[in-house]
C-alpha positions in Angstrom: 104.3 85.4 94.4 102.3 84.0 91.5 99.5 81.6 92.0 101.5 78.7 90.5 104.2 79.4 93.1 101.9 79.2 96.1 101.8 76.2 98.4 98.8 73.9 98.0 98.2 74.5 101.7 98.3 78.3 101.6 95.1 80.1 102.5 92.7 81.1 99.8 90.9 84.5 99.8 87.6 85.7 98.4 87.8 89.5 98.1 84.8 91.8 98.4 84.7 95.6 97.8 88.0 95.0 96.1 88.5 98.5 94.5 91.7 98.3 92.5 93.2 95.8 95.0 95.5 97.5 97.5 94.2 95.3 100.4 94.5 92.2 98.2 98.0 93.0 97.1 99.3 93.0 100.7 97.9 89.5 101.1 99.1 88.3 97.7 102.6 89.3 98.5 102.5 87.3 101.8 101.6 83.8 100.5 97.8 84.1 100.1 95.9 83.2 96.9 93.1 85.6 95.7 90.7 83.2 94.1 87.6 85.5 93.7 87.3 89.2 93.2 84.0 91.2 93.6 83.8 94.9 92.8 80.7 96.8 91.8 82.5 99.6 90.0 83.4 98.6 86.4 86.1 101.3 86.4 87.8 100.1 89.6 87.6 96.4 88.4 89.2 97.4 85.1 92.0 99.0 87.1 92.4 95.9 89.3 92.9 93.8 86.2 95.3 96.3 84.6 97.5 96.7 87.7 97.9 92.9 88.1 98.9 92.6 84.5 101.6 95.1 85.0 103.1 93.5 88.1 102.8 89.9 87.1 100.1 88.6 89.6 98.0 85.7 88.3 94.3 86.1 87.6 91.9 84.8 90.3 90.9 81.1 89.8 87.2 82.0 89.8 87.5 85.3 88.0 86.1 88.8 88.5 82.5 89.6 89.5 81.3 93.0 88.6 78.2 92.7 90.8 76.4 94.2 93.8 77.4 92.1 96.8 73.7 91.7 97.6 73.4 89.3 94.7 75.7 86.8 96.6 73.5 87.1 99.7 70.4 86.3 97.6 70.2 84.7 94.2 73.8 83.6 93.8 74.4 82.4 97.4 74.7 78.7 96.5 77.1 79.5 93.7 79.4 81.3 96.1 79.0 78.5 98.7 80.0 75.9 96.1 83.2 77.8 95.2 84.1 78.0 98.9 83.4 74.3 99.4 85.5 73.4 96.4 88.5 75.2 97.8 87.9 73.7 101.3 87.7 70.2 99.9 91.2 70.6 98.6 92.4 71.1 102.1 92.7 74.9 101.9 91.7 77.4 104.5 89.2 79.9 103.0 89.0 83.5 104.1 86.8 86.5 103.2 88.4 89.9 103.2 86.9 93.3 102.5 86.3 96.9 103.5 82.7 98.0 102.8 82.4 101.6 101.7 82.8 103.9 104.7 81.5 107.4 104.1 78.5 106.8 106.3 80.7 106.3 109.3 83.2 109.0 108.5 83.1 112.3 110.3 84.3 114.0 107.1 81.8 112.0 105.0 78.1 111.5 105.0 77.9 110.3 108.6 74.5 108.6 108.1 75.7 105.5 109.9 73.9 102.1 109.6 70.9 103.8 107.8 73.0 105.1 104.9 73.3 103.2 101.7 77.0 102.4 102.2 76.4 101.7 105.9 74.0 99.0 105.0 76.7 97.2 103.0 78.6 96.5 106.2 75.7 94.5 107.4 75.4 92.7 104.1 79.0 91.7 104.2 78.7 90.4 107.8 75.5 88.5 106.9 77.3 87.0 103.9 80.1 85.8 106.2 77.7 84.3 108.7 75.7 82.5 105.9 78.6 81.2 103.8 80.9 80.4 106.8 84.4 80.9 105.6 87.1 79.6 107.9 88.2 83.2 108.7 87.5 86.8 107.7 88.7 90.3 107.8 86.5 93.4 108.0 88.1 96.8 107.6 86.5 100.2 108.1 87.0 103.8 109.2 87.7 104.8 112.8 84.3 106.4 113.1 82.5 103.0 113.0 84.4 102.0 116.1 84.9 105.2 118.0 81.7 107.3 117.5 79.2 106.3 120.1 76.1 106.1 117.8 78.1 104.1 115.3 79.8 101.9 117.9 76.4 100.4 118.8 76.1 99.2 115.2 79.6 97.8 115.2 78.8 95.8 118.3 75.7 94.5 116.6 77.8 93.3 113.6 80.1 91.5 116.0 77.2 89.9 117.8 75.9 88.5 114.5 79.2 87.1 113.6 79.9 85.6 117.0 76.4 84.0 117.1 77.3 82.4 113.7 80.2 80.5 115.4 83.2 82.8 115.2 85.6 84.2 117.7 86.8 87.7 117.0 89.4 90.3 117.8 89.7 93.9 116.7 92.2 96.8 116.8 92.3 100.4 115.7 95.4 100.3 113.5 97.4 103.3 112.3 99.2 103.1 109.0 102.2 104.8 110.5 102.8 101.7 112.6 103.7 99.8 109.5 105.9 102.3 107.8 103.2 104.1 105.7 103.9 107.8 105.3 100.4 108.6 106.3 98.4 109.2 109.5 95.5 106.9 108.7 93.5 105.0 111.4 91.3 102.1 110.5 89.4 99.5 112.6 90.3 95.9 111.7 88.0 93.1 112.8 89.3 89.6 112.4 87.5 86.4 113.1 88.0 82.6 112.9 85.4 79.8 113.2 85.3 78.4 116.7 85.6 74.8 115.6 89.0 75.5 114.0 90.7 77.0 117.1 93.0 75.3 119.5 91.6 75.3 123.0 93.8 78.1 124.3 93.3 80.4 121.2 89.8 81.7 121.8 86.7 81.2 123.9 83.2 82.7 124.2 83.6 84.5 120.9 86.9 86.2 121.8 90.4 85.6 120.4 93.0 86.1 123.0 96.4 85.7 121.4 96.3 87.5 118.1 99.7 89.0 117.4 98.7 92.6 116.6 102.0 93.9 117.8 104.3 91.4 116.1 104.7 93.0 112.7 104.5 96.7 113.7 107.5 98.8 112.9 106.7 101.9 114.9 104.5 103.2 117.7 102.0 105.7 116.2 102.2 107.8 119.4 106.0 107.8 119.3 106.0 108.8 115.6 103.6 111.7 116.3 105.8 112.9 119.1 109.0 113.0 117.0 110.4 116.6 116.3 108.8 117.1 112.9 109.1 120.4 111.1 105.7 122.1 111.0 105.4 124.7 108.3 107.5 127.0 106.1 106.7 129.4 103.4 105.7 127.9 100.1 108.7 127.6 97.8 111.2 128.1 100.6 113.0 124.8 101.4 114.1 124.1 104.9 116.0 120.9 105.3 115.5 119.6 108.9 117.7 117.1 110.8 115.9 113.8 110.6 116.6 110.4 112.1 116.6 107.4 109.8 113.2 106.4 111.2 111.8 109.8 110.4 113.2 109.8 106.9 111.5 106.7 105.9 108.1 108.2 106.9 108.5 111.4 104.9 106.6 112.1 101.7 109.8 113.0 99.9 111.4 109.6 100.8 108.4 107.9 99.1 108.3 110.3 96.2 112.0 109.4 95.5 111.5 105.7 96.2 108.7 105.4 93.7 110.3 107.8 91.2 107.0 109.6 90.9 108.1 112.1 88.3 108.8 109.2 85.8 105.9 107.0 87.0 103.3 106.2 84.3 100.7 108.1 86.4 103.1 110.9 87.2 101.3 113.5 85.1 97.9 112.5 86.3 96.7 115.4 88.4 93.9 117.9 88.3 94.8 121.2 86.5 92.5 123.8 88.1 91.2 126.6 85.9 91.3 128.9 88.9 92.8 128.8 92.4 96.5 129.1 91.5 96.8 132.3 93.5 95.1 130.6 96.5 97.5 127.7 96.2 100.5 130.1 96.5 99.2 131.4 99.9 99.3 128.0 101.6 102.4 127.3 103.5 104.3 124.0 103.0 103.0 121.7 105.8 99.8 123.6 106.5 97.2 120.8 106.7 95.0 122.6 109.3 92.1 123.4 106.9 89.6 121.0 105.5 90.7 121.6 102.0 93.7 123.0 100.3 96.1 121.1 102.6 99.6 121.5 101.5 101.7 118.5 102.4 105.3 118.9 103.8 108.0 117.0 102.0 109.8 116.2 105.2 106.8 114.9 107.1 104.1 112.2 106.7 100.8 113.0 105.1 97.4 113.2 106.8 94.8 110.6 105.7 94.8 110.2 101.9 91.2 111.4 101.4 90.4 113.0 98.1 86.6 113.2 98.2 84.2 115.8 99.7 86.2 118.6 98.0 89.3 117.8 100.0 92.4 119.0 98.0 95.9 118.0 98.9 98.6 120.2 97.4 102.1 119.3 96.3 104.7 120.4 98.9 106.7 122.6 96.6 104.9 122.8 93.2 101.9 124.9 92.2 99.5 122.0 91.7 97.6 119.2 93.4 99.4 115.9 94.0 99.5 113.4 91.1 98.0 109.9 91.2 101.6 108.5 91.3 102.3 110.7 94.4 99.1 109.6 96.0 99.9 106.0 95.5 103.4 106.5 97.0 101.6 108.0 100.0 99.6 104.8 100.1 103.0 102.9 100.2 102.3 101.0 97.0 105.2 99.3 95.1 106.7 101.5 92.4 105.5 99.2 89.6 101.8 99.5 90.6 100.0 101.7 88.1 96.5 102.6 87.0 95.2 102.6 83.4 96.1 105.7 81.4 92.5 106.1 80.3 91.0 106.0 83.8 89.3 109.3 84.7 91.1 111.4 87.3 88.1 111.4 89.5 88.1 107.5 89.5 91.8 107.4 90.0 91.8 109.5 93.2 88.6 107.9 94.5 90.0 104.4 94.3 93.4 105.5 95.7 91.7 107.3 98.6 89.4 104.4 99.3 92.3 101.8 99.3 93.9 100.2 102.3 97.6 101.3 102.4 99.7 98.5 101.0 102.2 98.2 104.0 99.3 98.2 106.4 97.7 95.3 104.5 101.0 93.5 104.3 101.5 93.8 108.1 98.0 92.5 108.8 98.5 89.7 106.4 101.7 88.6 108.2 99.9 88.8 111.6 97.0 86.6 110.3 99.6 84.2 108.9 101.3 84.0 112.3 98.0 83.4 114.1 96.7 80.7 111.7 100.0 78.8 112.0 99.9 78.8 115.8 96.2 78.6 116.5 94.3 76.5 113.9 93.5 72.8 114.4 94.0 71.1 111.0 91.5 68.3 110.5 
């Protein structure tokens, strides 16, 4: 839906840590207007603009900001506040959305927690929300921030800051499988709304009680994992299992076909190793047990799409790594979404791996829509 087609009463979003815009796209396709985009990587921001030009999404009203988010917490705070106030004066609800970089809370990443450079950005984002006071916000991060004991303490501190700033919150560990994404990817989603906007029965003492987390789920992650999936077979030896319709739509092959990855503009964008072909041939289709050189199975969903820290995902039945087009299919992106041809392979796979799966974003956007319609007091 283009900006011109959106209702004057639709919520407006200010996007931070935008990457190339997977999270934003799920909201844009569900009635929200992205009015402001902030991304520190020039390469990712270029890809954001390029992808939108290809799928016909309008440019943000206030443009693109290739800046460190700290600048909005310091010297440019009043500029940001004025933009938020301008939108609010037009009767629009204003939300902040973003997923600060997460390697410091990831078991597979740096695991430095709140003291890491990226970990500190989570605090900056929360402080920015507290200072600027948008009507609602979304904070997305890896499971480790919420489930690892030493990181959970920091997460609770972040919640306390935001609740002391006048927000009620709710959180849930969401799995992308629940929304039809062919990928086992868990992320903590924290959502909050200003207390003075809530109906009396929608939240109290900093807690939201009736957020419809379950409303737009398609599957139960536990039920999906307990389905009779094929495990492994020798590389190059195709075994066609009997799959239910639900299982089929969660397979990698279904999404490869759906996005026509071979003909996709990024279909040939994959690393071509100078060595390691012999090693690739020894990995069975579906063997994802090792840290690296995980070979995906065409008739199963993917493990988390993570392409950093030397983690290599191999094509199910070809002697190569997966392509950018295939990785984007695993992230459930629309077929027409593409990255610039001159973007480096490293940047392509980094921004793909960092992104929020499109169908997860879309499901959360729908849930927030449902909540705002039922729980907000319009003044």
